[in-house]
C-alpha positions in Angstrom: -0.2 8.8 -9.4 3.2 9.0 -7.7 6.1 10.7 -9.4 9.5 11.5 -8.1 13.1 12.2 -9.1 16.2 10.8 -7.4 19.7 12.2 -7.9 22.7 10.1 -7.1 26.3 11.1 -7.2 28.9 8.3 -7.8 32.6 8.0 -8.2 34.0 8.3 -11.7 35.5 4.8 -11.6 32.1 3.3 -10.9 30.4 4.8 -14.0 30.3 1.6 -16.1 29.1 -0.6 -13.2 26.4 2.0 -12.3 25.2 2.2 -15.9 24.9 -1.6 -16.1 23.0 -1.7 -12.8 20.6 1.0 -14.0 20.0 -0.8 -17.3 19.0 -4.0 -15.5 17.0 -2.1 -12.9 15.1 -0.2 -15.6 14.3 -3.3 -17.6 12.9 -5.1 -14.6 11.1 -2.1 -13.1 9.3 -1.3 -16.4 7.8 -4.8 -16.3 6.1 -4.2 -13.0 2.3 -3.8 -13.5 2.1 -0.6 -11.4 5.2 1.1 -12.9 4.2 3.8 -15.4 7.7 5.0 -16.1 11.3 4.5 -15.0 13.8 6.7 -16.8 17.5 6.8 -15.6 19.6 9.6 -17.0 23.2 10.7 -16.7 23.6 14.4 -16.2 25.4 15.8 -19.3 27.4 18.4 -17.5 28.3 16.1 -14.6 28.6 12.4 -15.8 29.1 11.2 -12.2 25.5 12.3 -11.4 22.6 10.1 -12.3 19.0 11.3 -12.2 16.1 8.8 -12.2 12.5 9.9 -13.0 10.0 7.4 -11.7 6.2 7.2 -11.9 3.9 4.6 -10.2 0.2 4.0 -10.3 -0.2 4.4 -6.6 1.4 3.8 -3.2 0.8 0.1 -3.4 2.7 -0.1 -6.8 5.6 1.9 -5.3 5.7 -0.4 -2.3 5.7 -3.4 -4.6 8.6 -1.9 -6.5 10.6 -1.4 -3.3 9.9 -4.9 -2.2 10.9 -6.5 -5.5 14.0 -8.7 -5.9 15.5 -6.4 -8.5 15.2 -3.3 -6.2 16.9 -5.2 -3.4 19.6 -6.4 -5.8 20.4 -3.3 -7.8 19.4 -0.5 -5.5 19.9 -1.7 -1.9 22.8 -4.0 -2.8 24.3 -1.9 -5.5 23.4 1.8 -6.0 23.1 2.5 -2.2 26.5 0.9 -1.6 28.2 3.0 -4.3 26.5 6.3 -3.9 28.3 9.4 -2.5 25.2 11.5 -2.4 21.4 11.0 -2.7 18.6 13.5 -3.1 14.9 12.6 -3.5 12.3 15.1 -4.9 8.6 14.1 -4.7 6.6 15.7 -7.5 3.0 16.8 -7.9 1.6 16.8 -11.4 0.1 20.1 -12.5 -2.0 18.7 -15.4 
């Protein structure tokens, strides 16, 4: 299983647009057969920061996600264009 967290920082004026992109991305991603979980969050103390927790069955499922039309539309064509900062943390399950 593959799990990771991505933190994005966005401009305050983009908040509503980012939230809509994340809703659409989450809906589509959760329908992928290899997606175990896709959970976007806004950081309570910093509403311009978004954290996404993602889990995939394996590398193949993660690759399929990154090759999907919704990833290209909402991440490559949307989030990546609006982000000010990005940090990826790969996770290893303890149990």
